[in-house]
Z-matrix of the N, CA and C atoms (Angstrom, degrees):
N
C 1 1.470
C 2 1.525 1 110.87
N 3 1.334 2 115.85 1 -48.94
C 4 1.467 3 119.64 2 -177.99
C 5 1.523 4 110.82 3 -65.70
N 6 1.344 5 115.97 4 -37.95
C 7 1.463 6 120.44 5 -179.07
C 8 1.530 7 110.09 6 -60.99
N 9 1.335 8 115.91 7 -44.39
C 10 1.469 9 120.15 8 179.65
C 11 1.526 10 109.71 9 -61.67
N 12 1.324 11 116.63 10 -41.99
C 13 1.467 12 121.15 11 179.58
C 14 1.515 13 110.53 12 -59.97
N 15 1.331 14 116.23 13 -46.53
C 16 1.468 15 120.66 14 -178.00
C 17 1.521 16 110.47 15 -63.93
N 18 1.340 17 116.46 16 -43.13
C 19 1.469 18 119.74 17 179.36
C 20 1.520 19 110.40 18 -62.45
N 21 1.339 20 116.35 19 -41.98
C 22 1.461 21 120.46 20 178.74
C 23 1.515 22 111.11 21 -62.61
N 24 1.327 23 116.34 22 -41.73
C 25 1.466 24 120.52 23 -179.45
C 26 1.517 25 111.34 24 -64.88
N 27 1.321 26 117.15 25 -43.03
C 28 1.469 27 119.30 26 -178.50
C 29 1.522 28 110.30 27 -66.76
N 30 1.337 29 117.13 28 -35.12
C 31 1.464 30 119.87 29 177.48
C 32 1.525 31 109.37 30 -66.43
N 33 1.330 32 116.20 31 -41.63
C 34 1.465 33 121.00 32 178.96
C 35 1.524 34 109.54 33 -61.97
N 36 1.332 35 116.68 34 -43.35
C 37 1.464 36 120.53 35 179.12
C 38 1.515 37 110.83 36 -59.74
N 39 1.327 38 117.03 37 -41.92
C 40 1.462 39 120.63 38 179.28
C 41 1.519 40 110.56 39 -63.43
N 42 1.349 41 116.98 40 -42.82
C 43 1.464 42 120.55 41 179.45
C 44 1.520 43 110.16 42 -61.97
N 45 1.333 44 116.79 43 -44.14
C 46 1.464 45 121.12 44 -179.40
C 47 1.523 46 110.14 45 -63.42
N 48 1.335 47 115.79 46 -41.96
C 49 1.462 48 119.95 47 -179.77
C 50 1.525 49 109.96 48 -61.73
N 51 1.334 50 116.63 49 -45.55
C 52 1.467 51 120.35 50 179.40
C 53 1.521 52 110.46 51 -61.61
N 54 1.335 53 116.88 52 -41.60
C 55 1.464 54 120.86 53 178.92
C 56 1.523 55 110.22 54 -60.26
N 57 1.330 56 116.50 55 -44.58
C 58 1.468 57 120.63 56 -179.85
C 59 1.522 58 110.10 57 -62.19
N 60 1.325 59 116.72 58 -40.85
C 61 1.466 60 120.31 59 179.37
C 62 1.518 61 109.76 60 -63.09
N 63 1.338 62 116.57 61 -46.65
C 64 1.467 63 119.99 62 179.94
C 65 1.524 64 110.06 63 -60.42
N 66 1.347 65 116.58 64 -45.05
C 67 1.467 66 120.49 65 -177.90
C 68 1.518 67 111.09 66 -62.57
N 69 1.324 68 117.06 67 -37.19
C 70 1.467 69 119.37 68 -176.78
C 71 1.523 70 111.35 69 -80.83
N 72 1.339 71 117.03 70 -26.59
C 73 1.467 72 119.86 71 -176.24
C 74 1.527 73 111.92 72 -89.03
N 75 1.341 74 116.70 73 -45.40
C 76 1.465 75 120.01 74 -173.23
C 77 1.526 76 113.95 75 -58.45
N 78 1.336 77 119.60 76 -46.82
C 79 1.470 78 118.84 77 -175.70
C 80 1.523 79 113.47 78 -64.33
N 81 1.323 80 117.05 79 -26.17
C 82 1.465 81 118.90 80 -173.68
C 83 1.521 82 110.36 81 -92.54
N 84 1.326 83 116.46 82 99.59
C 85 1.460 84 119.85 83 178.32
C 86 1.522 85 109.94 84 -73.05
N 87 1.327 86 116.65 85 -25.87
C 88 1.472 87 119.95 86 176.57
C 89 1.523 88 109.65 87 -57.75
N 90 1.326 89 115.68 88 -45.55
C 91 1.461 90 120.43 89 -178.99
C 92 1.523 91 110.13 90 -62.02
N 93 1.340 92 117.02 91 -43.20
C 94 1.464 93 120.45 92 179.61
C 95 1.520 94 110.33 93 -62.07
N 96 1.328 95 117.46 94 -40.14
C 97 1.463 96 120.66 95 178.65
C 98 1.522 97 110.50 96 -64.59
N 99 1.343 98 116.23 97 -40.69
C 100 1.463 99 120.15 98 178.96
C 101 1.525 100 110.16 99 -61.81
N 102 1.336 101 116.08 100 -42.08
C 103 1.464 102 119.87 101 179.94
C 104 1.524 103 109.68 102 -63.38
N 105 1.325 104 117.51 103 -42.12
C 106 1.468 105 120.87 104 179.55
C 107 1.527 106 110.25 105 -62.21
N 108 1.341 107 116.37 106 -40.22
C 109 1.465 108 119.75 107 -179.98
C 110 1.524 109 110.80 108 -64.04
N 111 1.341 110 116.44 109 -39.48
C 112 1.462 111 120.15 110 -179.81
C 113 1.521 112 110.64 111 -66.86
N 114 1.336 113 116.80 112 -34.84
C 115 1.464 114 119.61 113 179.36
C 116 1.517 115 109.24 114 -74.58
């Protein structure tokens, strides 16, 4: 039971982290342009 809970929590944390990354990256077109320049 506890193992399932921990696995679920870590998956949730990963989803939240990805969401935060998307939210912080998508709005900033400057950042996207910088990334394109580096590539």
